[in-house]
C-alpha positions in Angstrom: 0.0 0.0 0.0 1.2 3.5 -0.7 2.6 5.6 2.2 0.0 8.3 1.9 -2.8 5.8 2.4 -1.0 4.3 5.4 -0.8 7.8 6.9 -4.5 8.4 6.3 -5.4 5.1 7.9 -3.3 6.1 10.9 -5.2 9.4 11.3 -8.6 7.7 11.0 -7.6 5.0 13.5 -6.7 7.8 16.0 -10.3 9.1 15.6 -11.7 5.8 16.9 -11.6 7.0 20.5 -7.9 7.7 21.1 -7.8 11.4 20.1 -11.0 12.0 22.0 -9.4 10.8 25.2 -5.7 11.6 24.7 -5.8 14.7 22.5 -3.8 15.6 19.4 -0.8 13.6 20.5 -2.8 10.5 19.6 -3.0 11.6 16.0 0.7 12.3 15.9 1.5 8.9 17.4 -0.7 7.0 15.0 0.6 8.8 12.0 4.2 8.2 12.9 3.5 4.5 13.6 1.5 4.1 10.4 4.2 5.5 8.1 7.3 4.5 10.1 7.9 1.1 8.4 8.5 2.8 5.1 11.5 4.4 6.5 13.3 1.4 5.1 13.0 3.1 1.7 16.2 4.9 2.6 18.0 1.6 2.0 17.7 2.4 -1.7 20.7 4.7 -1.3 22.8 1.6 -0.7 21.8 0.3 -4.1 19.0 -1.6 -5.7 20.3 -5.0 -4.6 20.4 -3.9 -1.0 16.9 -2.4 -1.3 15.5 -5.6 -2.8 16.7 -7.6 0.1 15.8 -5.2 2.9 12.7 -3.2 1.8 9.7 -4.6 3.7 12.1 -6.4 6.0 12.9 -5.6 9.7 10.8 -2.5 9.9 7.8 -4.5 8.6 8.3 -7.3 11.1 5.6 -8.2 13.5 8.4 -9.5 15.8 10.3 -6.2 15.8 7.2 -4.0 15.9 7.0 -3.8 19.7 10.6 -2.7 20.0 10.1 0.1 17.5 6.8 1.1 19.1 8.5 1.5 22.5 11.4 3.4 21.0 9.2 5.8 19.1 6.8 6.1 22.0 9.8 7.1 24.2 10.9 9.8 21.7 7.3 11.2 21.7 7.2 11.0 25.5 10.5 13.0 25.6 9.2 15.9 23.5 5.5 16.1 24.4 3.5 17.0 27.4 1.7 13.7 27.5 3.5 11.5 30.0 2.1 8.0 29.6 4.6 5.9 27.8 2.4 2.8 27.7 -0.4 4.6 25.9 2.0 6.2 23.5 3.7 2.9 22.7 0.3 1.3 22.2 -0.8 3.9 19.8 2.4 3.7 17.8 2.2 -0.1 17.8 -1.3 0.0 16.4 -0.1 2.3 13.6 2.8 0.0 12.8 0.7 -3.1 12.8 -1.8 -1.4 10.6 1.0 -0.7 8.1 2.2 -4.2 8.1 -1.3 -5.6 7.6 -2.1 -3.2 4.7 1.2 -4.1 3.0 0.6 -7.8 3.6 -2.6 -7.7 1.5 -0.7 -6.6 -1.6 1.5 -8.7 -3.9 5.0 -7.3 -3.2 5.7 -9.5 -0.3 6.6 -8.7 3.3 9.1 -10.4 5.5 6.9 -10.3 8.6 9.0 -12.7 10.7 12.4 -11.0 10.1 14.9 -11.7 11.5 13.7 -15.3 12.5 12.7 -16.1 9.0 13.4 -14.5 5.6 10.3 -15.9 3.9 8.2 -13.3 2.1 4.4 -13.4 2.7 1.7 -11.8 0.5 -2.0 -12.3 0.5 -2.5 -10.9 -3.0 -5.8 -9.3 -2.3 -5.4 -5.7 -3.5 -3.3 -3.7 -5.9 -0.6 -1.5 -4.5 -2.9 1.6 -5.1 -6.5 0.8 -4.2 -9.1 3.5 -4.5 -11.6 1.3 -2.7 -9.5 1.7 0.4 -8.0 5.1 0.0 -11.2 7.0 -0.9 -13.4 5.6 1.9 -10.7 6.5 4.4 -10.4 10.0 3.0 -14.2 10.4 3.1 -14.2 9.2 6.7 -11.6 11.8 7.6 -13.7 14.5 6.0 -16.8 13.4 7.9 -14.8 13.2 11.2 -13.6 16.8 10.6 -17.1 18.1 10.0 -18.9 16.0 12.6 -16.4 15.6 15.4 -19.0 14.3 17.7 -19.6 11.3 15.4 -15.9 10.7 14.7 -15.8 7.4 16.6 -18.8 6.0 14.8 -17.6 7.2 11.4 -14.2 5.7 11.8 -15.6 2.3 12.9 -18.0 2.3 10.0 -15.1 2.9 7.5 -13.1 0.1 9.0 -16.1 -2.3 8.9 -16.5 -1.4 5.3 -12.8 -2.1 4.6 -13.1 -5.4 6.4 -16.1 -6.4 4.3 -14.3 -5.2 1.1 -11.3 -7.4 1.9 -13.6 -10.4 2.4 -15.0 -9.7 -1.0 -11.5 -9.4 -2.4 -10.6 -12.8 -0.8 -13.8 -14.3 -2.4 -13.0 -13.0 -5.9 -9.4 -14.1 -5.6 -10.4 -17.7 -4.7 -13.0 -17.6 -7.6 -10.3 -16.6 -10.1 -7.8 -19.0 -8.7 -10.3 -21.8 -9.3 -10.8 -20.5 -12.9 -7.1 -20.5 -13.7 -6.7 -24.0 -12.2 -9.7 -25.2 -14.2 -8.1 -23.7 -17.3 -4.9 -25.7 -16.6 -6.9 -28.9 -16.2 -8.8 -28.3 -19.5 -5.4 -27.9 -21.2 -4.0 -31.0 -19.4 -1.1 -28.9 -18.0 1.3 -30.5 -15.5 1.1 -27.5 -13.1 4.1 -26.8 -10.9 2.7 -23.7 -9.4 -0.2 -21.3 -10.0 -1.6 -18.1 -8.5 -3.6 -15.0 -9.3 -2.6 -11.4 -8.6 -4.7 -8.2 -8.3 -4.5 -5.9 -11.3 -5.4 -2.2 -11.1 -9.1 -1.9 -10.2 -9.0 -5.3 -8.4 -11.0 -7.1 -7.2 -12.7 -6.8 -10.6 -9.6 -7.6 -12.7 -6.9 -10.2 -12.0 -3.7 -11.7 -13.5 -3.5 -15.5 -13.6 -0.1 -17.2 -13.7 0.7 -20.8 -14.3 4.1 -22.5 -14.2 4.8 -26.0 -15.7 8.1 -27.8 -16.3 8.1 -26.5 -19.9 6.7 -23.0 -19.7 5.1 -20.1 -17.9 1.5 -19.0 -18.8 -0.2 -15.7 -17.9 -3.8 -14.6 -18.7 -6.3 -11.9 -17.7 -9.3 -12.7 -15.6 -12.4 -10.7 -14.6 -15.4 -11.3 -12.4 -17.5 -10.1 -15.4 -16.3 -13.0 -17.6 -16.0 -16.8 -16.9 -12.9 -17.5 -19.0 -9.2 -16.7 -19.1 -8.3 -14.1 -21.8 -5.1 -13.0 -23.6 -3.1 -16.2 -22.7 0.6 -15.8 -23.2 3.0 -18.7 -23.2 6.6 -18.2 -22.3 8.7 -21.4 -23.0 11.5 -22.3 -20.7 13.4 -24.0 -23.6 15.1 -20.8 -24.4 17.6 -21.2 -21.6 21.2 -21.2 -22.8 24.7 -21.3 -21.4 24.6 -17.5 -20.6 21.3 -17.9 -18.6 22.8 -20.8 -16.7 26.0 -18.8 -16.1 24.0 -15.8 -14.8 21.9 -17.9 -12.6 25.0 -18.8 -10.5 25.5 -15.2 -9.5 24.6 -14.1 -6.0 22.5 -11.2 -7.3 20.4 -13.5 -9.4 19.9 -16.0 -6.6 18.7 -13.1 -4.4 16.3 -12.1 -7.2 15.0 -15.6 -7.4 14.4 -15.5 -3.6 12.4 -12.3 -4.2 10.4 -13.4 -7.3 7.5 -15.9 -7.3 7.6 -16.6 -11.1 11.1 -15.6 -12.2 11.2 -15.6 -16.0 14.5 -15.4 -17.9 15.4 -14.4 -21.4 18.4 -13.9 -23.6 19.4 -11.2 -26.1 22.5 -10.5 -28.2 23.0 -6.8 -28.8 26.1 -5.7 -30.7 28.0 -8.8 -29.7 27.2 -8.4 -26.0 25.2 -11.2 -24.3 22.3 -9.9 -22.2 20.4 -12.0 -19.8 17.2 -10.6 -18.2 15.1 -11.8 -15.3 11.6 -10.5 -14.4 8.8 -11.6 -12.1 5.7 -12.6 -14.1 3.4 -11.5 -11.3 4.3 -7.9 -11.9 4.0 -7.9 -15.7 0.7 -6.2 -16.0 1.3 -4.4 -19.4 2.8 -5.8 -22.6 6.5 -5.2 -23.1 6.8 -3.7 -19.6 9.1 -5.4 -17.2 8.9 -4.0 -13.6 11.8 -5.2 -11.3 13.9 -6.2 -14.4 17.3 -7.6 -13.5 19.8 -7.4 -16.3 23.1 -9.3 -16.5 25.5 -8.3 -19.3 28.4 -10.4 -20.6 31.1 -9.2 -22.9 31.8 -10.9 -26.3 34.4 -13.1 -24.6 31.9 -14.2 -22.0 33.3 -12.1 -19.1 30.9 -10.3 -16.8 30.3 -6.7 -17.9 27.7 -5.5 -15.4 24.4 -6.1 -13.5 21.5 -3.7 -13.2 18.1 -3.7 -11.5 15.4 -1.5 -12.8 18.0 0.4 -14.9 20.2 1.1 -11.8 23.7 -0.4 -11.9 24.6 -2.6 -9.0 27.7 -1.1 -7.6 30.9 -2.9 -8.3 29.4 -4.9 -11.2 30.3 -2.4 -14.0 
């Protein structure tokens, strides 16, 4: 979920009874807690490889959240007139956990048990930008501002709506997962793995992905149609010696840890051998490759460089 929506959710959560009892400091605590986990965006200054590994890592961990809540609560305690550390830490913690939850329902993946486990979890319920969450929260805040005496009821109504909306998202996800699996059965595919991912304006539109031993398949799904449309087949038979050589690199192994459906391809440009890797779950538009990892070899087969999303990985060029 985008950082702005996280912050808005934090503000609305503070209106559910906390700001009425504690005062404006509640809103501050909730906002800081709700946006704090995205402080790990600063890891991008250490390079795209470091960011890939650490974004949505320790600051998004449900294990580390209490520690961060106490630390931030203590800082607020130090510089505010409100002197109840337990309440401050509780409000910050609710903000942090709300952030983790609303990131978990997207498809990017969140390492919620860092540092005990590096497994990425994602519930694949909503797209990273979801107007069906952001707009109701914004509307709720406007109503809370105009009708302060009804702020508690308004905030609770909005969160009930979001809960029901996410249940609907879960239902449509399961429905489309069944559709993509039924499609695989009809085509007698030997499925290794399959999944569906929210497209923009989910839960109405979804991306279905199938992996077999021979190929990847992707197709568009909609709750308005019963079939799978625009099926694309990506054979695995195109793998060559350069793809195999690139796959041994630490950067590529890290990328395969991050990706759920890592697709590889090979190109020869002006004598240079280019190997690309992308995650099929993010390929929403034709000829667009978000999170594209490129490995370039010279004519003689030596490594020329590695880049992720167009950014050179330091020390590899």
